[in-house]
C-alpha positions as CSV (number, residue, x, y, z in Angstrom):
1,M,-217.7,-70.6,-183.5
2,K,-216.2,-66.9,-182.5
3,Q,-214.5,-67.5,-179.0
4,Q,-215.1,-64.8,-176.3
5,T,-213.9,-64.1,-172.7
6,I,-216.2,-63.4,-170.0
7,Y,-215.6,-62.3,-166.6
8,E,-217.3,-64.5,-163.2
9,V,-217.5,-62.7,-160.1
10,A,-217.7,-65.0,-156.9
11,V,-218.7,-63.4,-153.7
12,I,-217.8,-65.8,-151.3
13,P,-218.9,-65.5,-147.7
14,I,-216.1,-66.7,-145.4
15,G,-215.1,-66.9,-141.7
16,S,-217.2,-67.5,-138.5
17,L,-219.8,-64.6,-139.0
18,N,-220.8,-67.3,-141.7
19,T,-221.8,-70.0,-139.7
20,I,-224.2,-67.6,-137.3
21,R,-225.7,-66.3,-140.9
22,E,-225.4,-68.7,-143.6
23,K,-224.8,-67.3,-146.9
24,E,-225.1,-68.8,-150.5
25,T,-221.9,-67.7,-152.7
26,V,-223.3,-65.0,-155.5
27,L,-222.2,-65.1,-158.9
28,S,-222.6,-63.0,-161.8
29,Y,-221.3,-62.5,-165.2
30,F,-219.8,-59.7,-167.2
31,S,-218.2,-59.2,-171.0
32,N,-216.2,-56.5,-170.3
33,L,-213.4,-56.2,-167.5
34,S,-213.9,-52.6,-167.1
35,K,-217.8,-52.7,-166.6
36,C,-217.1,-55.6,-164.4
37,L,-214.8,-53.8,-162.1
38,D,-217.2,-50.8,-162.3
39,Q,-219.8,-52.5,-160.6
40,V,-217.9,-54.4,-158.0
41,I,-216.4,-51.3,-156.9
42,A,-220.1,-49.3,-156.6
43,S,-221.4,-52.4,-154.8
44,L,-218.5,-52.0,-152.5
45,V,-218.7,-48.4,-152.1
46,I,-222.6,-48.2,-151.9
47,N,-222.5,-50.8,-148.8
48,G,-219.6,-49.0,-147.1
49,W,-216.5,-51.1,-148.1
50,E,-213.2,-50.0,-148.6
51,S,-212.4,-50.3,-152.6
52,K,-209.0,-52.0,-152.9
53,I,-209.6,-53.3,-156.0
54,N,-208.2,-51.6,-159.2
55,Y,-208.4,-52.3,-163.0
56,T,-204.5,-53.0,-163.1
57,A,-204.2,-55.2,-160.4
58,V,-206.7,-57.3,-161.5
59,Y,-206.0,-57.7,-165.2
60,R,-202.3,-58.5,-163.9
61,S,-203.4,-61.2,-162.0
62,L,-206.0,-62.7,-164.5
63,K,-203.2,-62.8,-167.1
64,E,-200.6,-64.4,-164.4
65,K,-202.9,-66.9,-162.4
66,G,-206.1,-66.7,-164.2
67,K,-207.8,-65.3,-161.3
68,Y,-208.0,-62.5,-158.6
69,V,-208.9,-62.8,-155.0
70,A,-209.5,-60.1,-152.6
71,E,-210.6,-60.5,-148.8
72,F,-212.4,-57.9,-146.6
73,K,-212.6,-58.2,-143.0
74,I,-213.3,-56.2,-140.1
75,A,-212.0,-56.5,-136.7
76,N,-209.6,-59.3,-138.0
77,N,-212.5,-61.3,-138.6
78,K,-213.0,-62.3,-142.7
79,I,-216.4,-61.4,-143.8
80,F,-216.1,-62.2,-147.5
81,R,-214.2,-63.0,-150.5
82,I,-214.3,-61.9,-154.1
83,V,-212.7,-63.9,-157.0
84,I,-212.7,-62.6,-160.0
85,T,-211.6,-65.5,-163.1
86,S,-212.0,-65.0,-166.8
87,R,-213.6,-67.9,-168.9
88,T,-213.9,-68.6,-172.6
89,I,-217.1,-69.2,-174.2
90,N,-217.6,-71.6,-177.1
91,P,-213.7,-72.7,-176.7
92,S,-211.8,-74.8,-179.6
93,L,-213.2,-77.9,-180.2
94,T,-210.9,-81.1,-179.4
95,M,-210.8,-84.4,-180.2
96,L,-211.3,-85.0,-176.1
97,G,-208.3,-87.1,-176.3
98,I,-209.8,-89.7,-178.2
99,E,-207.2,-91.5,-180.6
100,E,-208.1,-93.1,-183.9
101,K,-209.8,-96.4,-184.1
102,P,-207.1,-99.1,-184.6
103,V,-207.6,-101.2,-187.8
């Protein structure tokens, strides 16, 4: 099977405002990092948030740490966090740590 990398975008509500108006975490999946960031940046701009996300920072963070995290706040109150992680579809099958049966 062919392995493929996909990108998971999680928008996680955080902070004290989430206790007043509880919201669920929203997950979205993309097969292309560039299109993923285009969608995230467009959503931020449409809703009036300053976009501090750029392709190079996300790409480097994914390579080094395996995820990219950006927090957004107003008046020192954290509102939500965006976490972008890379996932592998159809990973190589292993023996799952199962050893050969002794004779």
